[in-house]
N, C-alpha and C positions, 0 to 999 in steps of 0.2 A: 502495500501498499504506500502511495507516495502522498506527501503532504500531508493532511488531515483528513484525507477521504476512507471510507469504508460504506459501508452498507445502509442507506438509507431508505428504508419504504416510505410510501406516500403515507401522511397521517390521515389522510381517507382510511389506508388501507388498516393501521393501527388503530382507527377509533372501531373497526369494525370486526377487530378478533373477537370470537367467540369464547370467553372465558370459562364454558363450563366444560371445555374440550381440552386436548392436548395438542401442542405445536412444536414442531423441531426444525432446526436450521442445521444444515450440514453445508461444510465450505472449507478449502483450503486459501492459507494466506501466508504471507511473506512481506515482514517489514524488512524496507531497504536503507532506510536513516531514521534515526531519531530525531532529527534538530537538533538546536540549539538550547533549547528551553527543556521544559519539565516531560519531554516525549511522548505527550498525548495524541494518540493516533486513535479514533473513532471508529471500531471492528465492525458493531452492530448496533443500528439505532431503534427500538421497538418504544419511544414514547409519546406523550402526547405535545411536546415542546422542547425546548431548546438550552436546556439546563438538566441538572441532574440530580434534581429536585421535583423535577415534573412527571405526572403521573404517568409508569411504564417501567420498562428495563432498557438501558445502553447497559454496552460491553466498549471498554477504551485499555488504552496501554498508557503505562507510565514509566519512565526510564529510570533505572537503578543506577547505570553507570552510560556510558558512551556506546556500547556494546552488548549491553543486554538490557530486559525489560521487563515487566509484569504485566498480565491481563487480568482487569479488574470486571468484575460483574457487579452491576449497580441494579437497585431495584427499589421503588418507593410508589405507594400508593398516593402521595402528596399531600397526606394528611398527618405530619406528625401527632401521634396520642390521639389526634380524635375524640377527646375524651375518656380514653382507656389508659387506665392507668403504664401497663406493661405493653404497650402497640408504641414501637418504635417506628414506624410509618417506613422504613427501608431499611435497606443493608447494602453495605460495601463488602463486597467478597474477592481476592485474591485468588486466580482458579489455575493460573499456572505462569511460568517463568520461562523466558527465551531469550536466545541471542538475536541478535541481527541477522538477515538473511538465510535466519530458519525459517523451513516450512512446518506450516502449524497445521495439523488437520483438526479441524474445531468442530464440534457438534455441542447444541444445547436442545437438552427438552424442557418442555415448561408444561407441568402436568395442574393445572388448575383446577382439576376436580379432588384431586390428591394434593392440594395447596403445597407443592414441592418442584425445584428445579434440579438439573443435572447436567453437569458439563463432562464433555471429554475432550482432551486437548493431546495429542500426542498419546494415546494411551491412556494417560494420567487421567482419574476420575474426579471430582467433587459434584456436593451436592449438598444442600440445604432444603428448609421446609420454610413456606411462608407462614407468619403466624395467624391465627385464628381471625385477628380482625385486618388482615390484608385484604384490601379487595379494591382491583381496577374497575370495578362498573360502577360503582354508586357515583362517583363525581365525574359530572358534566356528560355524560352519557345519555 
């Protein structure tokens, strides 16, 4: 991926996702240059807006040094606490560490029905659960 480009689905598509089902994304990518700042590259954008606190899921990179980066999976329902004391509203998760110019086989499975997600990056798996109050559907749909 060059510059800050990644896979950006149309917001109209993101707003039509069926949150009672599962969805899966599979693709390969290679970061060839992290740039001179924090090395942020958008990999997959599934949110309703343009920042990390907007309802949805997004995946990006952060530079650890000039030759290495981490991949971050971020999700938020756009509503920190929403009146529920144990609802964080979202989560940021490091799902892999890679070298510049290394091909990454990426797989993301989002299972809304069972409130969980899983990633597999070059055969290394990460997973997590959405808390009981997490809900993409209730805001602005």
